[in-house]
TITIMAR-767014 format. One record per residue: residue in one letter; x, y, z of N, C-alpha, C, O, CB in turn. Coordinates in nm, 3 decimals. Glycine has a CB too. Example, Ala and Ser with C-alpha at 12.3 -4.5 7.8 and 13.67 -1.06 7.14 Angstrom:
residues 2
residuo|n.east|n.north|n.up|ca.east|ca.north|ca.up|c.east|c.north|c.up|o.east|o.north|o.up|cb.east|cb.north|cb.up
A|1.319|-0.569|0.780|1.230|-0.450|0.780|1.320|-0.330|0.780|1.424|-0.332|0.846|1.131|-0.447|0.905
S|1.285|-0.225|0.708|1.367|-0.106|0.714|1.290|0.003|0.787|1.341|0.114|0.804|1.408|-0.060|0.572
end
This chain:
residues 67
residuo|n.east|n.north|n.up|ca.east|ca.north|ca.up|c.east|c.north|c.up|o.east|o.north|o.up|cb.east|cb.north|cb.up
X|-3.464|1.807|0.165|-3.555|1.820|0.204|-3.555|1.852|0.375|-3.530|1.759|0.452|-3.612|1.718|0.151
X|-3.576|1.959|0.417|-3.539|2.037|0.568|-3.719|1.963|0.683|-3.838|1.938|0.669|-3.538|2.305|0.525
X|-3.630|1.963|0.762|-3.727|1.895|0.819|-3.664|1.936|0.960|-3.543|1.949|0.974|-3.747|1.733|0.772
X|-3.765|1.956|1.073|-3.802|2.074|1.181|-3.733|1.885|1.279|-3.720|1.875|1.401|-4.047|2.179|1.195
X|-3.717|1.817|1.220|-3.662|1.710|1.289|-3.515|1.658|1.321|-3.486|1.547|1.275|-3.712|1.629|1.236
X|-3.413|1.729|1.401|-3.272|1.749|1.400|-3.226|1.606|1.360|-3.173|1.572|1.254|-3.210|1.806|1.545
X|-3.256|1.531|1.464|-3.247|1.349|1.415|-3.261|1.272|1.325|-3.190|1.172|1.311|-3.308|1.278|1.455
X|-3.341|1.301|1.261|-3.404|1.242|1.081|-3.360|1.343|1.010|-3.428|1.307|0.914|-3.593|1.227|1.040
X|-3.310|1.433|0.973|-3.204|1.499|0.931|-3.076|1.456|0.913|-3.017|1.475|0.807|-3.196|1.580|0.993
X|-3.026|1.398|1.009|-2.878|1.417|1.038|-2.868|1.259|1.003|-2.765|1.199|0.970|-2.823|1.480|1.210
X|-3.010|1.202|1.018|-2.972|1.052|0.943|-3.003|1.005|0.803|-2.996|0.887|0.768|-3.035|0.947|1.015
X|-3.042|1.115|0.716|-3.063|1.160|0.607|-2.924|1.199|0.545|-2.887|1.115|0.463|-3.158|1.260|0.619
X|-2.828|1.314|0.563|-2.743|1.366|0.561|-2.629|1.252|0.571|-2.549|1.251|0.477|-2.759|1.463|0.646
X|-2.609|1.136|0.696|-2.561|1.055|0.702|-2.520|0.938|0.595|-2.409|0.903|0.557|-2.611|1.041|0.778
X|-2.683|0.877|0.551|-2.692|0.813|0.465|-2.633|0.878|0.379|-2.518|0.837|0.360|-2.793|0.776|0.445
X|-2.668|0.976|0.308|-2.649|1.050|0.154|-2.458|0.987|0.158|-2.384|0.929|0.078|-2.687|1.296|0.153
X|-2.448|1.035|0.279|-2.272|1.009|0.275|-2.189|0.896|0.218|-2.110|0.879|0.125|-2.224|0.998|0.405
X|-2.264|0.802|0.356|-2.267|0.693|0.297|-2.259|0.612|0.174|-2.163|0.553|0.123|-2.322|0.679|0.323
X|-2.412|0.626|0.130|-2.462|0.614|-0.067|-2.289|0.631|-0.108|-2.214|0.538|-0.138|-2.605|0.807|-0.164
X|-2.256|0.772|-0.101|-2.176|0.835|-0.209|-2.099|0.801|-0.209|-2.062|0.763|-0.320|-2.150|0.938|-0.226
X|-1.980|0.774|-0.065|-1.892|0.664|-0.027|-1.881|0.539|-0.128|-1.816|0.497|-0.223|-1.941|0.615|0.107
X|-1.963|0.515|-0.064|-2.005|0.302|-0.083|-1.978|0.311|-0.292|-1.914|0.235|-0.364|-2.303|0.230|-0.011
X|-2.075|0.458|-0.335|-2.007|0.415|-0.477|-1.895|0.454|-0.544|-1.829|0.402|-0.634|-2.078|0.435|-0.564
X|-1.888|0.556|-0.480|-1.733|0.624|-0.540|-1.599|0.614|-0.493|-1.507|0.694|-0.516|-1.734|0.757|-0.536
X|-1.593|0.477|-0.406|-1.495|0.507|-0.316|-1.423|0.304|-0.326|-1.474|0.215|-0.258|-1.583|0.590|-0.131
X|-1.302|0.280|-0.425|-1.311|0.166|-0.441|-1.292|0.029|-0.339|-1.248|0.062|-0.229|-1.246|0.171|-0.525
X|-1.301|-0.021|-0.344|-1.298|-0.173|-0.248|-1.178|-0.257|-0.297|-1.190|-0.348|-0.378|-1.451|-0.283|-0.271
X|-1.089|-0.228|-0.255|-0.972|-0.358|-0.290|-0.928|-0.402|-0.180|-0.934|-0.338|-0.075|-0.837|-0.323|-0.373
X|-0.865|-0.547|-0.194|-0.834|-0.653|-0.121|-0.674|-0.623|-0.118|-0.601|-0.603|-0.215|-0.888|-0.798|-0.185
X|-0.642|-0.624|0.001|-0.448|-0.657|0.018|-0.420|-0.786|0.017|-0.463|-0.890|0.067|-0.365|-0.610|0.171
X|-0.299|-0.735|-0.085|-0.253|-0.884|-0.169|-0.112|-0.900|-0.123|-0.048|-0.795|-0.126|-0.255|-0.880|-0.360
X|-0.051|-1.000|-0.082|0.102|-1.092|-0.068|0.140|-0.955|0.072|0.052|-0.887|0.125|0.255|-1.096|-0.280
X|0.193|-0.951|0.083|0.289|-0.944|0.252|0.297|-0.785|0.279|0.390|-0.716|0.237|0.495|-1.018|0.243
X|0.166|-0.725|0.368|0.145|-0.615|0.373|0.254|-0.491|0.453|0.229|-0.371|0.455|0.026|-0.631|0.418
X|0.346|-0.541|0.499|0.540|-0.447|0.510|0.564|-0.418|0.362|0.604|-0.303|0.343|0.720|-0.576|0.576
X|0.552|-0.477|0.275|0.599|-0.482|0.164|0.526|-0.426|0.036|0.416|-0.467|-0.003|0.624|-0.599|0.156
X|0.606|-0.317|-0.030|0.494|-0.206|-0.090|0.515|-0.296|-0.224|0.608|-0.376|-0.235|0.538|0.000|-0.097
X|0.419|-0.275|-0.323|0.424|-0.260|-0.468|0.520|-0.193|-0.514|0.549|-0.095|-0.445|0.323|-0.207|-0.519
X|0.589|-0.211|-0.616|0.672|-0.108|-0.667|0.664|-0.167|-0.847|0.698|-0.278|-0.889|0.848|-0.106|-0.574
X|0.609|-0.051|-0.925|0.530|-0.090|-1.003|0.737|-0.120|-1.154|0.747|-0.208|-1.240|0.352|0.067|-1.027
X|0.805|-0.053|-1.133|0.936|-0.039|-1.185|1.020|-0.151|-1.146|1.108|-0.186|-1.224|0.996|0.085|-1.142
X|1.008|-0.199|-1.060|1.055|-0.317|-1.026|1.110|-0.447|-1.131|1.007|-0.499|-1.174|0.953|-0.354|-0.952
X|1.241|-0.522|-1.192|1.246|-0.575|-1.298|1.298|-0.647|-1.196|1.326|-0.626|-1.078|1.297|-0.531|-1.427
X|1.308|-0.816|-1.334|1.385|-0.902|-1.325|1.571|-0.870|-1.300|1.656|-0.937|-1.243|1.343|-0.966|-1.441
X|1.576|-0.749|-1.364|1.674|-0.700|-1.405|1.770|-0.667|-1.323|1.885|-0.710|-1.314|1.647|-0.620|-1.465
X|1.673|-0.528|-1.218|1.687|-0.499|-1.099|1.743|-0.618|-1.004|1.850|-0.626|-0.943|1.566|-0.451|-1.063
X|1.611|-0.725|-1.015|1.644|-0.816|-0.842|1.801|-0.922|-0.902|1.837|-1.005|-0.818|1.438|-0.980|-0.772
X|1.898|-0.920|-1.056|1.940|-0.961|-1.067|2.085|-0.858|-1.015|2.185|-0.896|-0.953|1.893|-1.018|-1.162
X|2.061|-0.757|-1.051|2.180|-0.648|-1.020|2.188|-0.648|-0.840|2.302|-0.664|-0.797|2.129|-0.463|-1.096
X|2.080|-0.630|-0.736|2.031|-0.655|-0.629|2.141|-0.785|-0.582|2.238|-0.757|-0.512|1.870|-0.681|-0.648
X|2.124|-0.882|-0.613|2.225|-1.007|-0.579|2.330|-0.991|-0.618|2.418|-1.043|-0.550|2.201|-1.130|-0.624
X|2.369|-0.920|-0.731|2.514|-0.936|-0.789|2.585|-0.818|-0.684|2.701|-0.825|-0.644|2.529|-0.898|-0.985
X|2.506|-0.727|-0.656|2.503|-0.611|-0.525|2.599|-0.665|-0.377|2.702|-0.627|-0.323|2.309|-0.590|-0.468
X|2.506|-0.765|-0.355|2.523|-0.837|-0.237|2.603|-0.944|-0.219|2.659|-0.968|-0.112|2.424|-0.873|-0.203
X|2.616|-1.033|-0.348|2.722|-1.143|-0.351|2.867|-1.031|-0.341|2.962|-1.068|-0.272|2.709|-1.257|-0.521
X|2.871|-0.932|-0.393|3.027|-0.881|-0.484|3.039|-0.801|-0.278|3.150|-0.795|-0.224|3.004|-0.701|-0.716
X|2.928|-0.758|-0.211|2.942|-0.710|-0.080|2.987|-0.795|0.019|3.086|-0.762|0.084|2.832|-0.663|-0.040
X|2.909|-0.938|0.049|2.978|-1.051|0.089|3.083|-1.121|0.092|3.121|-1.196|0.182|2.946|-1.100|0.070
X|3.151|-1.085|-0.052|3.308|-1.159|-0.061|3.402|-1.061|0.001|3.502|-1.104|0.059|3.368|-1.193|-0.231
X|3.372|-0.892|-0.009|3.446|-0.846|0.031|3.488|-0.828|0.205|3.593|-0.820|0.269|3.423|-0.765|-0.037
X|3.319|-0.827|0.241|3.369|-0.883|0.370|3.409|-0.988|0.412|3.516|-0.960|0.466|3.310|-0.876|0.439
X|3.386|-1.120|0.425|3.469|-1.174|0.372|3.594|-1.196|0.394|3.641|-1.274|0.478|3.461|-1.145|0.301
X|3.655|-1.125|0.317|3.814|-1.118|0.270|3.864|-1.007|0.328|3.982|-1.014|0.359|3.845|-1.106|0.111
X|3.793|-0.885|0.356|3.864|-0.776|0.462|3.832|-0.810|0.641|3.855|-0.749|0.745|3.786|-0.602|0.418
X|3.764|-0.948|0.604|3.699|-0.990|0.782|3.868|-1.020|0.816|3.855|-1.015|0.938|3.549|-1.185|0.812
X|3.965|-1.038|0.803|4.120|-1.111|0.884|4.234|-0.998|0.882|4.343|-1.042|0.915|4.198|-1.269|0.781
X|4.231|-0.846|0.845|4.297|-0.800|0.779|4.311|-0.689|0.870|4.384|-0.594|0.841|4.259|-0.793|0.654
end
């Protein structure tokens, strides 16, 4: 509906946009640490490999520290 009242027309457009956004944009609540991103491919095997890598790196650093 087109109206000569600019403020009323603007309010109708803004209300329509807000209503469309509320119905189509999902509301999600953040979980966990906000600085850590979710990685769907990460498995227990990945965690084990990282621990093994860090363990080997730390051992190498201890062994080469006094050379």
